N, C-alpha and C positions, 0 to 999 in steps of 0.2 A: 610899470613896465621895466623897471630896473632889474627885475628878476626874470625877465623873459628869456627863453632859451636862445633866441636870436642874438641877444646881447652877450650871452655866455659864449656862443660860437664866435662872434666877432672879436671878442676879447682874446681869443686864441690866435687871431690873425697877426701876421707881421705887418709892418707899415706898407710894405710892397704889396702884400696880398689885399690889404684894405683898399689901396689905390686901384688895383686891378678890378676889385669887386665893384667899386663905384663906376669905373669905365664900362664894365660889363652891364651894369644896370641902365646905363645911358644909351646902350645900343638898341635901336628900335627892332632889330632882328630878334633880340631876346625878350624884350619887354617894352610895352608902350604905355603903361599906366603912369601918368605924370606925377601923381601925389606919392606913389611908392618911391619914385626917383627922388622926390623932395625929401622924404623921410630918410632915405639912405644917405643923401647929401648931408643932412643934419647929423646923422650918426657918425659920418666920416669926420665932421668937425669936432665931435665929442671925443672920438677915439684918441687915446685908449681909456678915457675916463667916462665910464658908463654908470656913474654914481647917481644916487637919488636926486642930487642937486641939479643934474643936467638931464636925467632920463626918467624922472617921475612922469607918469602918463599925462598928468595935467600940464606939466612943463612942456612936454613934447607937443601936446595939442595946441598950446598957445603959440608955439613956434611955427606950426604948420597951418593953423587956422586962427589967426589972431582976432578975427571979427566974428567968430562963430561960437555958440554955446558948446560946452564939452559934450562929446558923444563917445562913450567908451566902446560901443559896438563898432562904430566906424573906424576908430583907431585900431581896435583889435583886428579888423579886416585888413587894414594896411600892413600891420605886422605879419599877418598870414601871407599876404602877397610877397612881402620882403623875404620872409622865411623860404618860400618856394623858390624865389629867385636866387637866394643864397645856396640852396640845395643844387640848383642847376649850375651855378657858378663852380661849386666844388667838383661836380661831375665833369664839367668842361676842363677844369684844371688837371684832373686825373687823366682824361682822354688825351690832353696835349702831351703828356709824358708817356703814354702807352707805347710799348715796343712794337705793337702790331698795327700801328697807324698805316704803314705802307701796304700791308696786306689788305686793309680796308679800301685803300685807294685802288689796288688791283681789282678787287671785287667790283667796285663801282665802274671801272673801265671795262671790265669783261661784260657786265650786265648791259653796258651801252655799246658793246661790240666795237670798241675802239682798239682794234687789234695792233696797229702799228705802235701806238703809244703804250699799249699794254706790254708788248714784248720788250720794248725799251726799258720800261719800269721794272719788269720781271728780272731782266739781266742785272739791272742796277741793285735791286734788293738782294739777289743771290750773291753778288760780289761783296756787298756790305757785310753779309753774314759770314762769308768765308774769311773776311779780314779781321773780324772781331776776335779778341783773345779770350773773351768770356766763354765759359762752358758750364753755365749753371742751368737751372730749370727754365728760366726765361729764354735762354738760348735755344734749348730743345723745343720749347713751345713755339718759338718763332720759326724754327726749321720745319716743324710739323705743319703750321699754318701756311707757310709759303709753299711747301710741297703739295699740300692739299689744294691750294689755289691753282698751282701750275697744272695739277692733274685735271682739275675742272676745265681749264683752258684747253688742254690737248684733247680732252674727251669731246668738247664741242667743236673746236676749230680744226684739229688735225688728229682724228681718231685712229688713223693708221700709223702715226708717228711712233718711233722707237723711244718712247719717253720713260725715264726711270723715276718720275716724281712719286709714284705710289710706293715704290721700293724705298726711296729716301724717307718718305713719311713713316713707313713701318719701322725702319731702322731708328729714326729719331724717337718714335713712340716707345720702342723698347728701352732706349737710354733714359727717356723721360720717366717712364713708369718705375724702372729700377731705382733711379735716383730719388724720386719722390717717396717711395716706400722706405728707402734707407734714411732719408732726412726725417720722416715722421717717426721712424723707429728710434732714432737717436734722441729726438725730442721727448718721446714717451718714456724712454729709459731715464732721462734726466728728471722728468716730472716725478717719477716714482721715488726718486731720492729726496725730494723736497716735500711733497704732500702725499698723503695716503689716498691714492686713487688707483683704481684697477682699470687698465686700458687693454683693449683687445686689438692686436695688430694682425688682422686676418691676411692671409696670403704671403706674409713675410717669409715664411720658411721656403716657399717656392722661389722667391727672389734670391735668397741666400744660396739655394741649390743651383739656381741659374748661374750665379757668379762663380760657384765652385766648379761647375761643369764647363762653362764657357768663358773662362778668365780672359782669353785673348781678345774676345769680342769687345771687352770693356777697357782694354789697356789704354786706349787713346781717349778715355772719358775721365779726366782728372777728378771731377766732382764725385763721380761714382766711387773712384778709388779712395778718395778722402773720407767720404761718409761710411764706406765699408769698413775702413780701419777704425773710425770712430765708434762704429757699432761693436766691432770686435773688442775694442778697448773697454767698453762699458759692459759687454756681456761676460767677458773673462778678464777682470781687472789685473793688471801687472805693470811693472815699470817698463818691461820690454814692449808691451802692447801700446802703452802711452807713447813711448819714444818712436815706435813705428808710425803711429798716427800723426805725431808732431812732424816727423821728417817728411812724410808725403804731403802734408799740408803746407809746410814751409816751401817745399819744392814747387807747389802749384798755387801759391797765394795770389799770383797775378791773374788767375782765372776766375776770381770771385769779385762780386761787387762789395762795396764797403759794408753794407748792412749784413751780408752773409759772412764776411770776414769777422765782424764783431761777434756774430752768433757762434761761429766755430771756436774762436778764442774763448768764448764763455763756456762752451762745452768742456774744453781742455782745462780751464780754470776750475770749474766745479768738480771735475773728475779728480784733480789734484787735491782739492779741499777735502773731498770724501775720503781719499786715501790717507791724508794727514790725520783725519779724525780717527782712522784705524791704526794710528801710530806708525804709518809708513813714512818716516821722516825724510828720506831722500826727495820726496815730492815737494818739500818746503822750498828747496832751492829752485826746483823746476817752476813752481808757482811764481816765485819772485822774478824769475827770468821772463815768464809770460807777461807779467805786469809791466816790467820795464820796457819790453819790446813794444807794447801797446802805448805806453806813455809817450815814447819817442815819436810815435805816429799819430797821437791823439785819437786812438781808437776807443778810448774809455770815456769819450765825451758824447753828450747828447744835447742838441740845441745849443752848442757852444759851451756847455758846462760839463765839468768832470762829474760823473755819476757818483752819488754819495756812497753807494754800496761798494764800488770799486775803491774809493777812498778808504773806507773801513777795512776792506779785505787786504789792501796793500799794507796798511799799518799793522794789521794782525800778523801777516806773513813776515814782515821785516822785523817786528819785535821778537818773534820766535827764533829768528836767525841771529838775534843779538845786534842788529844794525841800529843801535840806539841813536847815535848822532844823525844818521840818515833819516830816521823816523821823525825826530824832532824838527829837522829842517823841512821835511816833506809836509808834515802837519801844518806848520806855520805858512809856508810858501804857497801851498795848494788850497788853502782855505778860500781865497778869493776866486779860485777857479770853480768852486761849487755854485750851484744855483742859489740865489739869495734866500729863497724860502727854506732851504735845507741846510745852509751853511753853518749857522750857529749850533744847531742840534748835533750835526755830524762832527763839528770841531770839538765840542765839549765831550762827546762820547770818546772820540779817539785820543783826545788829550788826556782823559781819565785813564785810558789804557796805557798810554806812555808813562804817566805818573806812577801807575802801579808797577810798571817794569823797572823804574828807577828808584822805587821805594818811597815815593812821596804819597803815602796812603791817606793822609788827611786831605790832600788836594783831590784824591780820587772821590771820596765821599762828597766833598763840596761840589765837584763838577757833575756827579751823577744825579744830585738833587735838581739840577737844572736841565736834565735831558727829558724830552717828551717821549713817552713810550707807546705812541699810537701804532707803530709798526712792530710786527712780530720779531723781526731781527734785532731791533734795538732792545726790545723787551727781554729776549732771551740772553743777548750778549751782556746787557747791564746787570741782570740777575747773577750771571756767572762771575762777572767782574766784582760785584758786591760780595759774593760768597768768598772769593779768594782774598778780598781786602779784609773782611771780618776775621778770617783765619790769621792773616798776618798781624792784625792788631790785637789778637787774643780776645776778640769780642764774641765769646762763645754763646752767650744767651741770644744775641742778635742773629748769630749764625744759625742756631737751631730753629729760631722763629722763621727765618728766611727759608730754610729747607722745608719746613712744614707748609708754608704758604705756597712754595713752588710745587710741592707734591699735589696740592689741590689744583693749582693752575694747570698742571699736565693732565689731570683727570678731566678738567672742563674743556680743554682745547683738543678736540678730536680731529682737527684738520692736519695736525702736525704729523709728518711721516714717522713711521716706526723707528727708522735709523736715527733720526734727530731726537726723537722722544727718549730713546734708550740712552743715547750719548749724554744728554743733559741729566737724565735721571741718575745714571751711574756716577757722574761727577758730583752731584749733590749728595747722593747716598754715601759715597766713599769719603768725601770731605767731612761729612758729619761724623763718621766713625773715627776718622783721623783726629778731628778736633776734640772729640770726647776723650780719646786716648791721650792726647797732648795735655788736656786739662787735668787728667788724673795721673799723669806721668810721675810727678814727684812723690806720690803716695803708693806707688807700686814697687814691689821688689824686682830684682833683675829678671828672674824667671818669668814672672807674670808679664812684664813689659815686653820681653823677647817673644813670648808666646802670642800676645795680642798683635804685635807688629807683624809677626809671621803670618797670622790669619788674614790681616788686611792685605799684605803683599801677595799672598796666594789668591785672594779674591780679585785683586787687580789683574794678575796674570791670566786668570781664567775668564775675565770679562772682556767681551769684544770691543765695541766702540765706547770710548770714554772721552768726552771733550775735555781739553786741557790735561790730558794724561801726563804729559811731560812735567807740568807744574806739580801734579799730585805725586809723581815719582820723586821729584826733588824734595818735596816736603816730607815724604816718608823717609827718604835717605837722611835728611837733616835730623829728624827725630831719632833715627837709629844711631847716628853719629854722636848726638848729645848724650845718649845713655852710655855709649862706649867711653866718652870723654870723662864722665863722672866716675866710671869704674877705674 
């Protein structure tokens, strides 16, 4: 039983959630099967250790039925009951946090024709909505539900009343629909940059036309304005479009819940990263600013831990800006902020990146041999870091072997978005050409060296996305200067 999905789920519970689940199981309103309650009490005592020592099926049976012969089917049935109870518990936990709880209360009061209580609750709910500063999709969903409920009330109780509930619902529905289409469009645009997928956003053009023709109607809808600017930023990328999106977002940050704040910052970050990969270097400082703003507010954390990919991206941005002392301090001090399962891997990878930046190439190779490459991002990043390290160490045979293996890797991995595929492909291709020229440099005359350098330089200038372009340009410039120094 130690591999049962119930135990996997309970292992994800916090101590508080486990205690609430036990209390839930003891309520006769929810469940009356005594032995299921006994099983859950035992699992509560085991929590969080659901190892074979405590949760082997025969061990559990002996705890529950010490005087009976082992019966696997009976124990399996108890686990089934406990699983169903756990499902109901999770549903109840979600319902307790649902923003439309008060609308459900209104519906129950209306169906029971409790008009006096109903009208008092309706006024209370409307007042609460007008006082909230949030203006996200949940807000518009609540406005719609409340307006629809009020319309039902007036239709039954006061059909001749001059009520505007249906009009309010339609207005909120317009705002909700436009906002949801924009949110989805922004997310789809972002997905296209990461993975090769084709998504169809039907009716989006109609939404964009609505915003162009009726701009005034959405001026007091901050979330619509923010996502509209985010979409424009992604649709026609530029520094001005990014700054417009950032400005309106910062002006209206207070209108979003924490989860959506994090998502919007993530859109802005990923946009900056994509532009940096196209050699739009002003976005480096913008990206660093975004990270620092979120670090100060702990928006880069999940479950109390700093997300390892933010840790990695912050290090990458700061290294490219030359903030070496800051990076060294950040890597060391923030290691303990990472989730324990990810900390060592993330630390070694980012420490290797720092060591490369300060010229400690031997340490780079040592650290990279200890990194696990189960994740695509580590795999790609480590290969690129290894490539640059081999170049710095004049390990040209190892470099050529790595380029060939990476070419085969790209052919096998079809999920990688074209923009990322081409960015890495051109980095490896051009680095190999540069390494080959560097190895043969002492044996070339001046005209041959100059001609080959010029060809690589022209190739780089005519190639769009190249990851680590700035590093490549520095290496090419250093090779060029070495020839001039010899002359």
